[in-house]
N, C-alpha and C positions, 0 to 999 in steps of 0.2 A: 364713904360718900352716902353707904347703905342706911349706917344710922343718923345721920344727918336727914335724908330723908325721911325715914320713921318718924325723926321727933317732927318735922315738919307738918307732917301728916296727922299726927299726936293734937300737935297746936291748931290746925285748923280744926279735927274734928271739936274740941273744947269749945273753940270759939265758935264754933255753927253750935253746937249744944247749949251755949250760953244767952245764944242772940235767939234763939226757938223758944226760951223759957219767957221772954218776954217781947214780942216779935213788935218792930218799930212799924208805925204808919207811913207809908209811901204812896202818896195820890198817885190815881190812875194807873198803878203799876200794872205792867204788861207781864203776859204769863212770859215765866223765866224759860219752860222747856227743859226743865233739868232731868225730865225722865229720857229726853231723848238727847240733847245736844252735851256734849262731855267735850271739851278740850283734849285734844291726845287721840279721842275717838275717830272711827274712818270718817263720818260724814260731820265731822263738828263745824260746817258752817255756820249754824247760829250761832253760836259761842263768837268764833272767831274765824272769820272767812278766811284767812290765810293758813287756817291751818289745812284746807282741804289738799294743800302742796305738797302733803305727805302721802295721799294716796298713791297707792302704785299702780293699780289697777283698775278697770271699767269695774265699778260696782253699784250694787242697788240695793237698798235698805228700805224699809217698811215696818211698822209697827204700830200698835194703838196703848192707851194708857187711859183704865175704866173703873168708875167706886164697883163695889160689889151689884149695886142697884141699879147700875150701867144710865144714873140721870146723867152724871157730869162723866165725858169722854173726850180723848184727844185722838185724833188719829196722823201719821205722821209716812212722809216718802219723801226719798233721794236717789238720785242717782248723781255720781262723780263720775266723769270722765279724764283722765292724765292724759296730756297730748306733748310728744317726747319730753323732756328730759327737766324745761322749766314751767312747763303751762298744766294748768288744771280748774276743769270748767264743772261750775254744780249746781243742781236744781235740788229745791228742797221744798216740801210743800207739807203745813200742816194744818190742821182742823181743829180747832177749837170750839166746844161746845158742848151745852147744860141745858137740858131738859126742864123750861121753868114749872109750865103748866101741861101738863101731858094730855088735858082735856082741851087745851087751847091748838086750833090749826097756827096758830103764828107763836106759838109756847115755847118754839126756840131762839134761845138765843148763841152764835156765833160770832166769831173774830176769826176768819182765815187767813194763812199767810200765803205769799207764794215769795221763792225768793229765788236769784238769779245770782249767782256769783263767780268769779275767776280771782285765780290766785299765780303769783308770778315768782318764781324762785330766784332770788338776785344773783346768790352764790349759795352752793350746796348746803350753808347753813342758816342760811335767813331767807324769807319768803316773805311777800307782801299780800296783800288781800283786798277785795273790795265786791261788797254783793247790791243787789236791789231788791228790796222788798216790795209787795203790794200788799196792802189788807183788804181784804173784802168780809166788811162790816155789815152786819142783820140784826140791829136791837129790836126784836119781839115782830120785826117785818114793819115797823113806824119807823125805823131810820136806817136807811138802805143807803152806802157808799162805797166807794173805793179810794184810797188815798196809800201815799207810796214814800218809802222811806230809805237810807241807806248806811250801810254799816261798813268800816274799815277795821284794817287787823295788820299786825308782825308777829310774826313766828319767829323763834331763834332757837338753833339748834345748836349748843356750844359742845356737846358731851353725843358720840354716839361709835360706843367701839363696843367688843366682846369684852372688856376687863371691867369699863363703868359702867355700862349700859348706854343708855336713849335716856337722853333728857331734852326736851323741848319744853321754851319760855314762849309765851304769848302775849300779848297787849291788845287789846283794841276799845274802838269806840263803835258800841251799839247803840244805833240810832245818831249817827252821827248827824244826818238830816231826820229830822223828824216827823214819825207819818202826826198827822192833826186828823182826831178823831170831831164832827163836828156834830153841835146838840142837834136831841132829834126835831126841833121846830124850825132849824134853818137846812136841815138837808130835805131831799127831796129823795121819797120813799118810793115813787113812781119805778125806777132802775138804778142799776150800778153808774153807767156811765153817765147820767145826767146828774148824780150823787159823787162825782170824784172832787175831792179834796186837797186842794194843794200843800204839800211838805212844806217844814216851816226849818230854821238852821239855827240854834241859839235863841228863838222868836218866841214870843205871846202866838199863843192862837185865840182868833178872833170865832169868836162863838163856840166856842171848843176847848177842846185840851189837844195837848201835843203829848204821845206818848214818851214817856223818859227817855234821856240819853244817858247811858250806863255807860262803865269804863269797866271792862273785863280784863283783870291779871290771873295767868293761867300758869300752870306746871303741870308736865305730863313727866314721867318716870316710866321705865321699863329696863326691868333688871334681874339680876338672880339667875340667866342663863333662861330668859323672858319667861321665866315662870312667876315673875311679880308685877303688877302695875299699881303705879299709886297717880290720882289725878287731884289737883288741888282748885281751888278758884274762889277767889276774893272779886268782889262786885263793889263799886259805888254807885250807888242807885241815883238818878236825878241829878245827873250834874251841873246841867245847867239850870237849875232851879231857879222856879218862877214862885216869890209870895202871892201874888193871887190867885195861883194854881194850888195854896196848900201846901202841907205838910213844912219838912226839916231841909228835904234833899240831901243829898251826900251821903244820903245811909249807907252803911257796910253790912255784906252778905259773905258767907262763906258756905261752900259745899263740898265735901271730899270723898273719895271711892278709891277702894283699895280691892285689888283683883289677885287672886291667887290659883294658878294653876296646878292642879295637880299632877296630870298629865299634860298632855300637849294639846289632849281637845275638849280636856275638862276643868271647868276652874270655879270656884268658888268667890263672892263679892259680897261687899257691905258698903255704905254708902250712907251719907246723912247731906239731904239736898236745902237748897237756899230758902224753902217751903218749911222745913222742920220736921222732917220726915227721915227717919232711920228706916234704911232699906237692907231687907236683904234678897239675895237671887242668885244665878248659877249661868253659865256659859258652857256649850258644849258646841262643838264646832267636826265638821270632817273636811279632807282636803283632797283636791285633785279626784275627784269622781267626775264620772262622764260628762255631767253637764257643767258643773263648776269645777273652775280653780278653789273657790274654799266657799262654803257653804258653812255661818255660823247662827246660834240662836241662844237669844238671851231672855230670861224670865224673872222677874224682879216683882214680889212684895214688899208691903207695908200697909198700918193701921192709920185711920187719920185722927183715933183718940189719942195713941201713946203719947204724945206733948201736949199735946192742947185738945179739946174735944173741938170737934166740927160738925158733929152729926153725920157724916158721910159714908165711916166704917172702912172697911179692906178693901185696898189698892192694889192694883197688881198692872204691871207691864210686861209687854211680850215683844222681841223685836227679831226681827230675821234679816239677815246680810246674806249677800251672794258676790261672788267676785268673780269674772270672765274675763277671759282674752290674756293677753302675752301685757309682763310687766313692764313698767318702764323700761329697765337694762334688757330686757326680750327685744321689744318693740326700736329702740334703740340700736339695739344688737344686730337686728334683720336688717335694719333700713339701712348702718354700716356694712354690714356683711352684701346686701345688696350695691352700694355705691362702690366699695372697696372691691369687690367680686362679683356679682350676677350681673350687675351693668357692665361694668367693662368687657366682662367675658363677652356677654350678648355683642356689645359695639366691637370688640373683637372680633369674631365671627362671622356678623357682619361683615365688616372689612375684608378676611379673610375670602368669604365668597365673592366679592366684587374683584378682589383680587384672580380669584380662579376661573371667574368667569373673564377676564383679561379687560374689563374696564378699568382701565390702570388709572386713567386719572380722579376717578371717584375713590377708587381702591385707596391713592396716596392721602386725597382730601381725608377720610377716614380710620388710614391709620395716625393719622396726624392725629384728629380727634380723641384718639385714644390716649397719644403723649399727652396732649397740652391737659386734657380733663380729669385723666386719671392717673398722675405723676407715681403713686404709687403701689399701680399695680404693677402683677407680679411678672407679667408679658410686655411689658412696656419697652424692653428693650428687643425684645422679639417683633413689636411694632413699628420701631424704627428699622429695623432690619428689612422688613415688608415695604416701608414706607420708599426708602432708596432703591429697592429691589422693580417697586412699581415705575420710578421714572429712569431705570434702568433698562426697564422695558419697554417706555416709550423711548429711550435711545435720546435722554434729555439725563446726558451724563454730567454736565456741569451742575443740574439739583441734589442730583442722586451720590456724587462726588463730597456736596456740604451737609447731604443727612447722614452719611457715615461718618464726617469727620465731629462733626456735634455727636453723633452717639459714640467717640472715641471718648468723648471729654467727657460728656454726662453720667454713662454707664460703665466708669472706666472698672468695675470686676464683673463686669456681665461675663457670662459664657460665651455672649456673643460678639464680641472684640475681636478675636481672631476673623471673625467672619467680614465685620467691616473693613479690617485691613486685607483680605483676598478681596473681596466685592472692589477695593481701592486700585489694588492691584490687577484687578481683570478691566477696568474702565481704562486705566493706561495701557495694559495689550490691545483693548479694542480700537482705542484712539490712535494705533500706532506708537507710542511712547515707550517702546522697549527698555531702555536704558532705565525710565521712570522704576516700568515695572519689576523690574529685574532690582531695582534696591529695594523694594516692599517684599520681593519673596526674599532674600536674604534680612530680613528682620523676619519674615515668619517663623525662618529654620532657624533665627536665633531665641526668638523669645515663643514659639507655640509651635514646637517641635512634636509633640505628641499629639495636637488638637485635630477635630473633623478634617478642619479643611489645607492641611499637610498634603494631602493625596492631590487634593482641587490644586494647589500654588504649584506643585511639582508636575501636573498636568499643562498649565497656563507656561511653564516654563520652558518644558519641552516644544512646545508651537513654538515661543520664540524661536529656541536653537533652531528647530527645522526653519520657520523662513528666513531663518539669518543662513540656512545651507549647511550649517553646524551639525550635521546626521549623526553624529557618535553621541556628541552631547545631550541630544536630542533623545537617544536610545536610552540612554545611561539615567535619565531623567524620567521617562517614560514608565520603565521596567518597574520602577518602585508603584505603581497603580495596577493594584491585585483585584481578579475578578468580584464582585458582588459593588464594587465602585459605579457610580455612575458614570464615569468616563473612563470606564476600563475599555470597553468597546474602541471608543476612540483613541483611544491610547495607543492600542494593538495595530490600530489601522495605520497609522502614523508611524511606528515604531518598521511595520511591514514596507510601507513607502520608502522611511528612509535607507533599510538593509536595501533596497529594489537599487535606489540610487547611489547604496557603495557595491552593487554588485554582489552584496551576498545574500544569492537567491534562497537557498537552501533556509537561511535564519527566516529571510523573507517569508517562506514560505510556512513554514512553524507560526509565525504571525498569524497569517491570513488563517492558518487553520484552527488556531486558537478560540477567533471571533467566530469561525464556525459552526466547533462544535459546543457554542455557547447557546443555553436556552435565552430566548430574546425576551425582555419583560416591556418592551414599548414599540413603534413603530419605528422612530431611527434605529433602534439596534437592529431592526429588519432591514433595514434597510442600508444599515451598515455592512449586514452580512452579504446582501447581492454585492454589495461594491468589492467586497473582501474576495469573493467569487468570482469575479470581476477579472481585479487585478490577480488574482492566483493561476485563473487562466491564463494569463497573459505572460506570466512565466514559464508554463508549460507549453503555451502555443510556441516560443521560441525558443524549443531542446527540439532536438530530429525527433524525439520519440514519442513528445508529449501530445501532439493534436487530439488524440482519443479523448484523454482527458482533460485537458483544455474543452473541446466542446462540448463533455458534460457539464463542466462547470458554467458555461456559458447557458448553456440547455436548463440548468436549476433556477437562472432571474427568469421566470416563467409569469409574472405578475405584470401585464401593460405602466399600470402606476407606479410601478417601481421608480425612482429617478434616474435607475442604473440600467434600465430595462433597455434602454436605444443603443448602449454601449454595448450591454451583453448581444441584442441581435447586429449589432455591426461586425462583433467578432462571430460571430457564426457564420454570416456570411462570408468572409474573410476565412473559416475556416472550411467551409463548403470549397471554396472557388479554389481555394491550395491541394485538396485533391480535385479539381476540374469537375465539379458537380454543381453547374451552374443554375440548372433548376431548382436544386432547396436554397442556394445562396441568394436567388431573387425575392422568391416572397421577403425575408426578412429589409432588404435595403427599400423594396418599395412600401413598407408600411411605415418605416422613418420617412420617408419622402412624402407618404400620402398624409401621414399624420405627425408629422413635426418637422414642417417645412421652416421653421424657424431655428431648428435646433443648429447646435457647432458641427456636429457629425453628418449634418442632409450632403455638405459639398463630398464627405468622403465615401457616402451612400453613393452619389452619381460615379463618382471615382469607379467602387467597383461594379456598379450597373456597366459602366465602360467598359473594362474587364470583361465583363457578361458576354459583351454583347463581341468583343473583339475575338472572345474562343470560339463561338458561336460562329464567326464569320459572318457576322452582323457588322460590315465598316459604316454604313453610313449612321446606324443606330448609337454605336461607339463613339464616332466622331461628336455627337450631339450631346453626348451625358459626358463626356470627358469636357468639351466645352463647358458643361454649366458646372461640372465643377471648378472649372478656371475660375469663370465667372465671380463666383461662391467665395473663393478663397485669393482674389485676385489684391483685396482690400481686406486690413484687417476688420475684425466688425467694430469695433470700435477706437477710431483714429484718435494720436495722440491730441491731434485739435481736440478732437470732441472731450476728450478726457479734462485740458486745460480750461475749456470754455465753463464747462459743469462748476470744474473746483471751482472757476472765477467766481462764477452766479452765487454758489453757494455760499464763499468768506464774504459775500458783500450780505448777505442775509443774516449770519452769524449771530451778529453783536443785537439782531431784532427777537434772535431765536435764544439768546443767551437772556434777554430781558423776560421772554416770555420765560424761562424754566426760575427764574428769580422768583418771578411775581405769583406764579405757581406753589415756588417751594412756600411761599410766605402765607399763602392761603392757606395751606394745610399745616401752618404750624398753629391756625386759630379756631376756634370753634363755631361750629355751625350755625353763626347766630341768625338774624337777617337780613342783616347790613352784607355781612361776609360772604351768606350765599347769593348779592346781589352781585358782589364782585366779583365771584366765581362765574357767573352766569356771564357776565361781562366778558371777562378772559376767554370764555370758553373759545369765540369764534377764532380769535389770535392763537389757542393754544390747539385747537384740531388743525388752521393752516399752517404753525409752525410743527407741528405732529407730522403732518403730511409733508412736506415737503423736506424732512429729516430721513424719512422713509423713502421717500422714493432717493434721494440722498444715497440711503443705504443701500436700495436696489440698484442702483447705477454701479455703487461700489463694488457691488458682488457680480453684476456682469463685466465689467473692468477685470476683475482677478479673472473671470472664466474665458475672458477673452485673451488676457496676459497667457494662462495654461494653455490653450489652444495654441498659441502662436507658434509651438514648434511643431505641431500639426498639420498646422496652415502651410508651412514653408514645404515640408514634406508631402504632401496633398499636392499641391502646388507646382512644386517640381516632377511627381510624376504624372499627373494630368498631362501635363505641358510635352513631356519626352514620349509617353505614350500617345500624345494626342496626332505629333510629329511624325510618329511609324503610322500610325492610321494614317495621318494626310498621305502622306507617302505612296501606300499602299492603295489607296482611292485613286490616284493621280495615275500608280502603273496599272492599274485596270482599266484605267476613263473613264473613272466617275460614275464606274456602275454603281447603284442604288442597293445590288447585293453584297459586295463585299469583296471578300478574299480571294486570293489564288484559288483559280480554279472555281471558286466561289462555296467551297469548303473550309473548314472549322481551321482557322489559326493555328500556326505553331505555336507555342509559347516560347520555344528557344528563339522568335524573332526579339523577343524584349528581356535585355537583361533582367530590367528591376522583376518580373513575374517569375523568375526563376528564385529570387529569393524571398517572394511571400510567405 
């Protein structure tokens, strides 16, 4: 390849030299711009507009060519902007001028060219390009006009590798649309716009001449570890030749250029131009300086009389090239990085903020966007998890189930898969499908025994066993949950309750003490510590010598905002009552009656108040408080009829709720286009209504659970209140209905009430 290219370069040199010995006449030949426009050069738009497709960075070039006298010169400037991988845009300006008569104010002859170009990379090895050129002509002030033309080109890159080098072949039709220069007597010399001349394509100019159309065939090679560059060009001049314009047409011209880089920053060059000039020069460059990614300077010199005397003498040319900013690869890499990393991470974080702010419907849509728009994002499986959690937190279990089931199929190798299975188990538990939940639990045990969700699955399985009254099995499952696990406090509490129901009180004490001894990390764990203190206090309360310890534990629950403060306060009231200290018992019962009138414990508070009144000898007050206790416990807080009615109404609306969930899930799978946003806005009222009904039903179910748990206490309070009320009524009757109360008006004897002996 090296010898072939060098041989080709030699042929170009000899042919160019031979043609230069006897230059051929070409009518109206337009400046070829050999000094600036070289195929394979970084701003080669003039030779072939497709050549700018090779530009890799924003590039700015400026230069000038002049004779030693300064009477003939050309200035040049170019900007090339690559865009993405396939596109490149270029702007080029040439100022061609000569001073004909320095003493004449109109002694300048200028033809300036302004070029706008575009190249498109069809394949990585093939590019096409086109440019529009505007010519500004001033012929000694007597003929001013604007005219336009256009070039088209093709660039082929068949070889580009480290072994064989870089080979680029180009074909361009220069002036495919020919600019037309009007004759001086037909042009309007008063202004350029008035003097605009329409271009022509393969046609004769009327009252003027057309700039010739030329066919440029070019070769560029870079090799020898990027140390050698060879550029060659063959041009056919005036290929659409018209006899009436003179000349022969289809004249051939050659040019060749060779650059050898002594170092990566310094090179020497030699070339032979189409105009017949042998040229020597040098190029120097620096890279990655503060302002520029690349800065190069080219200097070339020749003499006008070396081949044929033209009386212009020494010629020289200087050109500076600067490159700025990112390369195409860097820009594309940054865009891909943003698309694949930055943008999805930003969207994921935005979705997570919505989730943490408990805007779950917006969060479900946002996580769905991450899934749909960035399917290769490394957190897409977590986005699916939190999308399901968003629906689950809205109690929209049907939609959440579908999300987890789809995620299992879509991300089978994700480390989130165990979590998907656990959430499906958890939904079954919440829905009361204990059998299905335990089947999923067994699947987790078999397939993910060492995963992070194993303790969570143990906890749910233990709660199921507890709800089913299988306390030993519940204890066995929950005992594996160790400190540090988020469910540890809850697991130990359930274990303590299970031991209590099995009447294994020492073990129950141990479980509750485990909770109390831990440092809580959130409010829920603080509340559970209060619950453990109350339950542990109940165990001590039931023992003969445990009352002081029980009262101490109850007293530690001193935050009135704690959900267990009422139970602790009532237990303290019983503790004081047990030692006949009615004065210290009353503040706790009065607080419950005054501040928690709707509490399930208020009836028992009235019972304690009745006992206090009885012990103080105030039978009339005792009778009133005991009757109040009977009224509040006569019927269960939530009757079976109420439960059935609410359940029937909810089941009647469930089909609509399921439809809303399915529609919301479908919208969460779609990108947030304006049309999708309209659908989401239209669904919002139905969604909020369904969510509100689901929440109301869930709250009702919690009250049902509390009502059912209160049933045993209700029966006890009702029985005690009725029995004590009967005794009090009997004593009032015996005393003749006196308002003051008991025998002799003094304090009552606890021995009169058998149940009070068992307090």
